[in-house]
C-alpha positions as CSV (number, residue, x, y, z in Angstrom):
1,X,16.6,28.2,-3.5
2,X,13.7,27.2,-3.8
3,X,11.3,26.5,-0.1
4,X,8.8,23.9,0.0
5,X,5.8,23.7,2.4
6,X,3.1,21.3,3.0
7,X,-0.8,21.5,3.6
8,X,-2.6,18.5,5.0
9,X,-6.6,18.2,4.0
10,X,-9.5,15.9,4.2
11,X,-11.9,17.6,1.8
12,X,-15.0,14.8,2.6
13,X,-14.9,16.7,6.0
14,X,-13.8,20.1,4.9
15,X,-11.1,20.4,7.2
16,X,-7.8,22.3,5.8
17,X,-4.6,21.7,7.9
18,X,-2.4,24.6,8.8
19,X,0.7,25.4,6.5
20,X,3.7,23.1,7.6
21,X,7.4,24.1,6.4
22,X,9.7,25.8,4.9
23,X,11.9,22.8,3.8
24,X,14.6,23.0,1.7
25,X,16.1,21.2,-0.9
26,X,12.6,18.8,-1.4
27,X,9.7,16.4,-0.1
28,X,9.8,12.6,-1.2
29,X,5.8,11.3,-0.4
30,X,6.6,7.5,-0.6
31,X,3.3,5.1,-0.2
32,X,3.4,5.1,3.1
33,X,6.3,8.0,4.5
34,X,6.2,11.8,3.7
35,X,10.0,12.7,4.5
36,X,12.2,16.0,4.0
37,X,15.4,16.5,3.3
38,X,19.0,14.8,1.8
39,X,18.9,12.4,5.1
40,X,15.0,11.6,4.6
41,X,13.7,13.2,7.9
42,X,10.2,11.6,8.4
43,X,7.3,14.0,8.7
44,X,4.4,11.6,8.3
45,X,3.1,8.6,7.6
46,X,0.3,6.8,6.7
47,X,-1.5,4.5,9.2
48,X,-3.1,1.1,8.0
49,X,-6.4,3.1,7.4
50,X,-5.0,4.9,4.4
51,X,-5.0,8.0,6.8
52,X,-2.2,10.5,7.0
53,X,-0.6,11.1,10.1
54,X,2.0,14.2,10.5
55,X,4.8,13.7,13.6
56,X,4.4,17.2,14.8
57,X,0.8,17.1,15.2
58,X,-1.8,14.8,17.8
59,X,-1.7,10.9,16.7
60,X,-5.4,11.1,16.6
61,X,-5.4,13.8,14.1
62,X,-5.9,12.1,10.6
63,X,-5.6,13.6,6.8
64,X,-6.7,11.6,3.5
65,X,-4.6,14.4,1.6
66,X,-1.1,16.4,1.4
67,X,-0.5,19.1,-1.1
68,X,2.9,20.1,-1.4
69,X,4.0,23.2,-3.1
70,X,6.3,26.1,-3.3
71,X,6.4,30.2,-2.8
């Protein structure tokens, strides 16, 4: 089965976050949410300023980009 991974980035500040995963089946990226699995478990959300914040990280840490990939 394919496993998906996520890596947050903010390239304007030359920041690359740690790999998050693996997640099985799929990753769903919508306008404001990043979710995983058949139940749509929340992973991250986009705040009012357009910055991504992950539920598993300090809420003061933000990211501008999300890279989704498989291994």
